[in-house]
PAVEX-782950 format. One line per field, with one value per atom (N, C-alpha, C): residue number from 1; residue in three letters; atom name; y, z, x. Coordinates in steps of 0.1 Angstrom, whole numbers, plus 2048, in hexadecimal, padded with zeros to 3 digits. Example, Ala and Ser with C-alpha at 12.3 -4.5 7.8 and 13.67 -1.06 7.14 Angstrom:
BEGIN
palo: c(1,1,1,2,2,2)
marvex: c(ALA,ALA,ALA,SER,SER,SER)
vexgu: c(N,CA,C,N,CA,C)
yy: c(7C7,7D3,7DF,7EA,7F5,800)
zz: c(84E,84E,84E,847,847,84F)
xx: c(884,87B,884,880,889,881)
//
This chain:
BEGIN
palo: c(1,1,1,2,2,2,3,3,3,4,4,4,5,5,5,6,6,6,7,7,7,8,8,8,9,9,9,10,10,10,11,11,11,12,12,12,13,13,13,14,14,14,15,15,15,16,16,16,17,17,17,18,18,18,19,19,19,20,20,20,21,21,21,22,22,22,23,23,23,24,24,24,25,25,25,26,26,26,27,27,27,28,28,28,29,29,29,30,30,30,31,31,31,32,32,32,33,33,33,34,34,34,35,35,35,36,36,36,37,37,37,38,38,38,39,39,39,40,40,40,41,41,41,42,42,42,43,43,43,44,44,44,45,45,45,46,46,46,47,47,47,48,48,48,49,49,49,50,50,50,51,51,51,52,52,52,53,53,53,54,54,54,55,55,55,56,56,56,57,57,57,58,58,58,59,59,59,60,60,60,61,61,61,62,62,62,63,63,63,64,64,64,65,65,65,66,66,66,67,67,67,68,68,68,69,69,69,70,70,70,71,71,71,72,72,72,73,73,73,74,74,74,75,75,75,76,76,76,77,77,77,78,78,78,79,79,79,80,80,80,81,81,81,82,82,82,83,83,83,84,84,84,85,85,85,86,86,86,87,87,87,88,88,88,89,89,89,90,90,90,91,91,91,92,92,92,93,93,93,94,94,94,95,95,95,96,96,96,97,97,97,98,98,98,99,99,99,100,100,100,101,101,101,102,102,102,103,103,103,104,104,104,105,105,105,106,106,106,107,107,107,108,108,108,109,109,109,110,110,110,111,111,111,112,112,112,113,113,113,114,114,114,115,115,115,116,116,116,117,117,117,118,118,118,119,119,119,120,120,120,121,121,121,122,122,122,123,123,123,124,124,124,125,125,125,126,126,126,127,127,127,128,128,128,129,129,129,130,130,130,131,131,131,132,132,132,133,133,133,134,134,134,135,135,135,136,136,136,137,137,137,138,138,138,139,139,139,140,140,140,141,141,141,142,142,142)
marvex: c(MET,MET,MET,THR,THR,THR,ASP,ASP,ASP,THR,THR,THR,ALA,ALA,ALA,ARG,ARG,ARG,PRO,PRO,PRO,VAL,VAL,VAL,ASN,ASN,ASN,GLY,GLY,GLY,TRP,TRP,TRP,THR,THR,THR,VAL,VAL,VAL,ASP,ASP,ASP,THR,THR,THR,LEU,LEU,LEU,HIS,HIS,HIS,GLU,GLU,GLU,HIS,HIS,HIS,LEU,LEU,LEU,GLU,GLU,GLU,THR,THR,THR,LEU,LEU,LEU,ILE,ILE,ILE,ARG,ARG,ARG,GLU,GLU,GLU,LYS,LYS,LYS,HIS,HIS,HIS,GLN,GLN,GLN,GLN,GLN,GLN,TYR,TYR,TYR,ASP,ASP,ASP,LEU,LEU,LEU,ARG,ARG,ARG,PHE,PHE,PHE,GLU,GLU,GLU,GLY,GLY,GLY,ILE,ILE,ILE,VAL,VAL,VAL,THR,THR,THR,ALA,ALA,ALA,THR,THR,THR,GLN,GLN,GLN,ALA,ALA,ALA,ALA,ALA,ALA,LEU,LEU,LEU,ASN,ASN,ASN,ALA,ALA,ALA,ALA,ALA,ALA,ASP,ASP,ASP,ARG,ARG,ARG,ALA,ALA,ALA,VAL,VAL,VAL,THR,THR,THR,LYS,LYS,LYS,ALA,ALA,ALA,GLU,GLU,GLU,THR,THR,THR,ALA,ALA,ALA,SER,SER,SER,GLU,GLU,GLU,LYS,LYS,LYS,ARG,ARG,ARG,PHE,PHE,PHE,GLU,GLU,GLU,GLY,GLY,GLY,VAL,VAL,VAL,ASN,ASN,ASN,GLU,GLU,GLU,PHE,PHE,PHE,ARG,ARG,ARG,SER,SER,SER,ALA,ALA,ALA,LEU,LEU,LEU,ALA,ALA,ALA,ASP,ASP,ASP,GLN,GLN,GLN,GLN,GLN,GLN,ALA,ALA,ALA,GLY,GLY,GLY,LEU,LEU,LEU,ILE,ILE,ILE,SER,SER,SER,ARG,ARG,ARG,GLU,GLU,GLU,ALA,ALA,ALA,TYR,TYR,TYR,GLU,GLU,GLU,ALA,ALA,ALA,GLN,GLN,GLN,HIS,HIS,HIS,GLN,GLN,GLN,ALA,ALA,ALA,LEU,LEU,LEU,SER,SER,SER,ASP,ASP,ASP,ARG,ARG,ARG,VAL,VAL,VAL,GLY,GLY,GLY,LEU,LEU,LEU,LEU,LEU,LEU,THR,THR,THR,GLN,GLN,GLN,THR,THR,THR,VAL,VAL,VAL,SER,SER,SER,ALA,ALA,ALA,HIS,HIS,HIS,ILE,ILE,ILE,GLY,GLY,GLY,ALA,ALA,ALA,ALA,ALA,ALA,SER,SER,SER,GLY,GLY,GLY,GLU,GLU,GLU,GLY,GLY,GLY,GLN,GLN,GLN,GLY,GLY,GLY,TRP,TRP,TRP,ILE,ILE,ILE,ARG,ARG,ARG,ALA,ALA,ALA,TRP,TRP,TRP,ALA,ALA,ALA,VAL,VAL,VAL,GLY,GLY,GLY,ALA,ALA,ALA,THR,THR,THR,LEU,LEU,LEU,ILE,ILE,ILE,ALA,ALA,ALA,VAL,VAL,VAL,ALA,ALA,ALA,SER,SER,SER,ILE,ILE,ILE,VAL,VAL,VAL,LEU,LEU,LEU,ALA,ALA,ALA,ILE,ILE,ILE,LEU,LEU,LEU,ARG,ARG,ARG,GLY,GLY,GLY)
vexgu: c(N,CA,C,N,CA,C,N,CA,C,N,CA,C,N,CA,C,N,CA,C,N,CA,C,N,CA,C,N,CA,C,N,CA,C,N,CA,C,N,CA,C,N,CA,C,N,CA,C,N,CA,C,N,CA,C,N,CA,C,N,CA,C,N,CA,C,N,CA,C,N,CA,C,N,CA,C,N,CA,C,N,CA,C,N,CA,C,N,CA,C,N,CA,C,N,CA,C,N,CA,C,N,CA,C,N,CA,C,N,CA,C,N,CA,C,N,CA,C,N,CA,C,N,CA,C,N,CA,C,N,CA,C,N,CA,C,N,CA,C,N,CA,C,N,CA,C,N,CA,C,N,CA,C,N,CA,C,N,CA,C,N,CA,C,N,CA,C,N,CA,C,N,CA,C,N,CA,C,N,CA,C,N,CA,C,N,CA,C,N,CA,C,N,CA,C,N,CA,C,N,CA,C,N,CA,C,N,CA,C,N,CA,C,N,CA,C,N,CA,C,N,CA,C,N,CA,C,N,CA,C,N,CA,C,N,CA,C,N,CA,C,N,CA,C,N,CA,C,N,CA,C,N,CA,C,N,CA,C,N,CA,C,N,CA,C,N,CA,C,N,CA,C,N,CA,C,N,CA,C,N,CA,C,N,CA,C,N,CA,C,N,CA,C,N,CA,C,N,CA,C,N,CA,C,N,CA,C,N,CA,C,N,CA,C,N,CA,C,N,CA,C,N,CA,C,N,CA,C,N,CA,C,N,CA,C,N,CA,C,N,CA,C,N,CA,C,N,CA,C,N,CA,C,N,CA,C,N,CA,C,N,CA,C,N,CA,C,N,CA,C,N,CA,C,N,CA,C,N,CA,C,N,CA,C,N,CA,C,N,CA,C,N,CA,C,N,CA,C,N,CA,C,N,CA,C,N,CA,C,N,CA,C,N,CA,C,N,CA,C,N,CA,C,N,CA,C,N,CA,C,N,CA,C,N,CA,C,N,CA,C,N,CA,C,N,CA,C,N,CA,C,N,CA,C,N,CA,C,N,CA,C,N,CA,C,N,CA,C,N,CA,C,N,CA,C,N,CA,C,N,CA,C,N,CA,C,N,CA,C,N,CA,C,N,CA,C)
yy: c(9ED,9E3,9E4,9D8,9D8,9D7,9D9,9D8,9CA,9BD,9B1,9AD,9B2,9AF,9B7,9BE,9C7,9C1,9BA,9B3,9BA,9B1,9B7,9AA,9B0,9A8,99C,99A,993,98B,98E,983,98F,98A,98F,98A,992,98A,97D,97B,96F,965,968,960,959,962,962,956,958,951,942,944,935,92C,935,931,92B,933,92F,921,921,914,909,908,8FF,8FA,902,8FD,8F8,8FD,8F5,8E9,8E8,8DA,8CE,8D5,8CD,8C8,8D4,8CF,8C5,8C9,8BF,8B1,8B0,8A3,89C,8A5,8A0,897,8A2,89C,891,892,885,876,87A,86D,869,873,871,86E,870,86C,85D,859,84C,842,846,841,83D,848,846,83C,83E,833,826,823,816,810,818,816,811,81B,817,80C,808,800,7F2,7F2,7E7,7E2,7F0,7EC,7E8,7EA,7E5,7D8,7D3,7C4,7BC,7C4,7BA,7B9,7C3,7C4,7B9,7B8,7AD,7A0,7A0,790,790,795,797,791,798,796,787,785,778,76C,76D,762,764,770,76F,767,76A,764,756,750,745,73D,744,73D,73C,746,748,73A,73A,72D,722,720,711,713,71D,71A,719,721,71B,70C,708,6FA,6F6,6F6,6ED,6EE,6FB,6FC,6F7,6F4,6F1,6E0,6DC,6CB,6CB,6D1,6D1,6D1,6DA,6DB,6CF,6C8,6BD,6B2,6B1,6A6,6A5,6B2,6B3,6B0,6B5,6B2,6A0,69B,68C,685,689,681,685,692,696,68D,68C,683,675,670,661,65D,66A,66B,669,665,661,66F,673,67F,67C,688,689,67F,683,67E,66C,66B,65B,655,65B,655,651,65D,65B,651,651,649,63A,637,62C,627,634,630,62D,632,62D,622,61D,612,603,608,5FD,600,60B,609,602,604,5FD,5EB,5EA,5DB,5D3,5D9,5DA,5D6,5E0,5E0,5D3,5D0,5C1,5B7,5B6,5AB,5A9,5B5,5B5,5AF,5B3,5AD,5A0,59A,58D,582,587,582,580,589,589,580,580,577,56A,565,558,556,55F,55A,558,55F,55E,54E,54A,53F,534,537,52D,52A,535,533,52B,52D,525,518,514,504,501,50A,504,4FF,509,506,4F7,4F2,4EA,4DA,4DE,4D1,4D1,4DD,4DB,4D2,4D9,4D2,4C2,4C0,4B0,4A9,4AF,4A8,4A8,4B0,4B4,4A7,4A7,49C,48F,48D,47F,47C,483,484,47F,485,482,470,471,464,458,45C,451,451,45A,45B,453,457,450,440,43E,42F,429,42E,42A,429,430,430,423,424,418,40B,409,3FB,3FA,405,402,3FC,400,3FE,3EE,3EE,3DF,3D5,3D8,3CE,3CC,3D5,3D6,3D1)
zz: c(A5F,A57,A4A,A44,A35,A32,A26,A21,A23,A1E,A21,A2D,A35,A46,A4B,A49,A51,A51,A5B,A5D,A56,A51,A4C,A53,A5A,A5E,A68,A6D,A70,A67,A5B,A4E,A4B,A47,A40,A30,A28,A1D,A1F,A2A,A2D,A33,A3B,A40,A36,A2F,A25,A19,A16,A0C,A13,A1B,A28,A27,A2A,A2B,A1B,A11,A02,A02,A03,A00,A09,A14,A1A,A12,A0F,A09,9FB,9F4,9E7,9EC,9F5,9F7,9FA,A03,A09,9FA,9F0,9E4,9DC,9DB,9D6,9D8,9E5,9ED,9EE,9EA,9E8,9D9,9D1,9C3,9C2,9C8,9C4,9CB,9D7,9D9,9D2,9CC,9C1,9B7,9B3,9A5,9A7,9B2,9B6,9B7,9BA,9BC,9AD,9A5,998,992,991,98C,991,99E,9A4,99F,99F,99A,989,982,974,971,979,97B,979,986,98B,97C,975,96E,961,95D,954,953,95F,961,962,968,964,956,952,941,93B,941,93A,93A,948,94B,945,941,93C,92A,927,919,917,922,920,922,92B,92D,91D,919,90E,902,903,8F6,8F9,905,907,903,904,905,8F5,8EE,8E0,8DB,8DF,8D7,8DB,8E6,8EA,8DF,8DE,8D3,8C4,8BF,8B5,8B2,8BE,8BE,8BA,8C2,8BF,8B1,8AB,8A1,895,898,88E,88F,89E,89E,897,895,890,87F,87C,86C,86A,870,86D,86C,875,877,86A,864,859,84A,84B,842,841,84D,848,84A,84B,847,838,833,825,81C,823,81C,818,822,823,81C,817,812,802,7FB,7EC,7E6,7D8,7D1,7CD,7C8,7C2,7B5,7AE,7A1,79F,7A9,7AA,7AF,7BA,7BE,7B3,7A9,79F,794,792,787,78E,79B,79E,7A4,7A4,7A4,798,78C,77F,77D,77D,77A,784,78E,796,792,78F,788,77B,775,763,769,772,778,77D,784,789,77F,774,76A,75E,75F,75A,762,76D,776,774,771,776,766,75B,750,74D,754,752,75C,769,772,76B,763,75B,753,749,742,746,751,757,75B,75F,768,75F,750,747,741,73F,738,743,751,75D,75D,75D,758,74F,742,73C,738,73F,741,74E,759,764,75B,752,74E,744,73B,737,740,74A,752,757,75B,760,756,74A,73E,73E,740,742,74A,755,760,75C,758,757,74E,743,738,741,745,74D,755,75E,765,760,752,74D,746,742,73D,746,751,75E,762,761,766,759,74E,740,741,747,748,753,75C,76A,765,75C,758,751,748,73F,743,74F,755,75D,765,76B,763,757,751,74B,746,741,74D,757,764,768,763,769,764)
xx: c(A8B,A83,A83,A86,A84,A75,A73,A64,A5E,A68,A64,A61,A69,A6C,A5D,A59,A4D,A3D,A39,A2E,A23,A18,A0D,A03,9FB,9F1,9F8,A05,A0E,A13,A15,A17,A25,A31,A3A,A3B,A45,A45,A50,A57,A5C,A53,A4C,A44,A3A,A37,A2A,A34,A40,A49,A46,A4B,A4C,A3F,A37,A27,A25,A27,A23,A2A,A3A,A3E,A3D,A3A,A33,A26,A1E,A11,A15,A1C,A21,A2B,A30,A36,A2D,A20,A18,A0E,A0A,A04,A10,A1A,A22,A21,A23,A21,A14,A09,9FB,9FC,A04,A00,A07,A14,A1E,A19,A0E,A07,9FD,9F8,9F0,9F0,9FA,A05,A08,A0C,A12,A05,9F9,9ED,9E6,9E7,9E5,9ED,9FA,A05,A01,A01,9FC,9F0,9E4,9D7,9DA,9E2,9E1,9EB,9F5,9FB,9F7,9EB,9E4,9D7,9D3,9C9,9D2,9DF,9E8,9E4,9ED,9F0,9E2,9D6,9CA,9C6,9CA,9C5,9CE,9DC,9E2,9E1,9DC,9D8,9CC,9C3,9B2,9B8,9C2,9C7,9CA,9D4,9DA,9D2,9C4,9BB,9B4,9B3,9AA,9AF,9BB,9C6,9C8,9CA,9CA,9BA,9B1,9A3,9A0,9A5,9A4,9AD,9B7,9C1,9B9,9B3,9AE,9A0,99B,990,992,9A0,9A4,9A9,9AD,9B3,9A8,99B,991,98B,989,986,98D,99B,9A3,9A5,9A1,99D,992,985,97A,97A,985,987,98D,996,9A1,997,98D,984,97D,979,96E,977,984,98D,98D,991,994,987,97C,970,96B,970,96C,976,981,98B,985,980,979,96A,966,95A,95D,952,951,94C,954,951,942,93B,92F,92F,937,93B,93B,944,949,93F,933,928,91E,91D,913,917,925,928,927,92A,926,919,912,900,8FB,8FE,8FB,901,90D,910,908,904,8FB,8EE,8E9,8DE,8DE,8E5,8E7,8E6,8F0,8F1,8E2,8DC,8D0,8C5,8C6,8BD,8C1,8CA,8D1,8C9,8CE,8C6,8BB,8B3,8A3,8A1,8A5,8A2,8A4,8B0,8B4,8AA,8A6,89F,891,88D,880,880,88A,88B,88A,890,893,887,87E,86D,863,869,860,861,86D,872,86C,871,86D,85F,854,847,843,846,847,846,853,858,850,84A,842,835,82E,824,826,82F,82F,834,837,836,82B,823,813,809,80C,805,806,815,819,814,813,80C,7FF,7F5,7EA,7E6,7EF,7E9,7ED,7F5,7FB,7EE,7EA,7E2,7D4,7D0,7C3,7C7,7D1,7D1,7D2,7D5,7D7,7C5,7BF,7AF,7A8,7AC,7A6,7A6,7B4,7B7,7B1,7B0,7A9,799,792,785,784,78D,78C,78C,798,79A,78C,787,77A,771,76D,763,765,772,774,774,776,772,767,762,753,748)
//
């Protein structure tokens, strides 16, 4: 018997070698299964992350579309508004016109007031003459 074939506690070098190879194969199978599980889990996580990124990109695109529509609406509104300089120039022109109209109306009211007083005086003189004439006629008849 060779040294490798001599049993020690029921073990020979060959049986030990075979036993260790069996253990190594079993560990390799366990590691392969574990690795496949890790690969599957990693792939699932990557797929989920990819779907999440796609959803986030879609949501961002929709939000940016809304923002762009809002900006467009503001730009359209701004295009339709008058500038401050143009407003101030038109406001000043209108203020000047109102001032001239106020002066003209005041002048006409003053002139009309004077004419009105003249008519009132004429009516008062006429009424006085009629009253005096009525009194004189009443005295002469009486």
